[in-house]
N, C-alpha and C positions, 0 to 999 in steps of 0.2 A: 551686383558684384559677381554673381555666378557667370554672367556673360563675359566679364573680364577674364575670369579663370579659364573659361572655354576658349576664348581667343588666344590666350597665352599658350595653352597646351597645343592648340592647332598650329601656332607659330613654331613652337619647339619641335613638334612632330614633323612639320614641313622642313625645318632646317636640318633635321637628321635624315629624313627619308629621301628627299629630292636629290641631294648630292650623291647618295648611294645609288640611286637610279641612273644618274648621269655617269658615274664611274662604271656601272655595269654596261652601259652603252658604249663607252669609250675607255677601254682598258689601258691605252697608252697614257691617258690623263691620270690614271691611278699611279703610274710610276712617278710622275712629278709631284703628285700630292703626297705620296709616301715619303719621298725625299725631303720635302718641306716639313712634314710632321716629325721625321727623325731628327732633322736639324733643330727644330724647336725643342724637342725632348733633350737633346744634347746640351743646348744652351741653358735650359732650366736646371739640368743636373749639374753642369759646371758652375752655375750661379749658386746652387745650394751648397756645393763643396766649398766654394770660396767665401760664402757668407759666414760671419762670426755670430756667436750667440751671447756675447757680452752685453750686460745691461748697464747703461750709464745711469747714475743716480737721478738725474733730472728727468729721465724718461720713465721712471718706475710707475708713475701715476697713469701713463698712457698705454703701456705695454704690459701684458699679464705675466709673461715669463720668458725664459731664454728661448723657448721654441718659437714664440711669436716674434722675438727679436731676430731670430735666424730667418724666419719667413719674410719679414720686412726687408732684411738685408738681401735675401735672394731675389725678391721682386725688384729692388733697386739695381742690383748688378745685372739682372736680365734686361731691364730697361736700358741701361747704359750700353750693353752689348748690342741690343737690337737697334738702338738709336745710332750708334756708330756704324753699324752695318748699313742702315738706310742712308746715312750721309755718304759713306764710301760708295754705295751703288749710284747715288745721284752724281757724285763727282766723276766716277768712272764713265757714266753715261754721257755726261757733258763733254768730257775730254775725248771720248771715242767719236762723238759727233763732230767735234772740231777737226780731228785727224782725218776723217773720211771726207 
């Protein structure tokens, strides 16, 4: 079991350290990474603002309180926004290839 913990922490450390090394070697790549990170933060903040905290009676056994309901709503709204963005990017890519 300790071997699994060791491998898990090595994987987590690698996932954190190696991208930082890559960004240090290529600062231009940091610009696009920061833009993507800021876009994700904006999407999650917008989703949190739009999410409601109302509790339907049939869900009271599954969700502990209004805070959890708001987090679930935020996750769903963020998923919808990101899914629509992915679909729009796919359609745009296909149409731009047809035009060229």
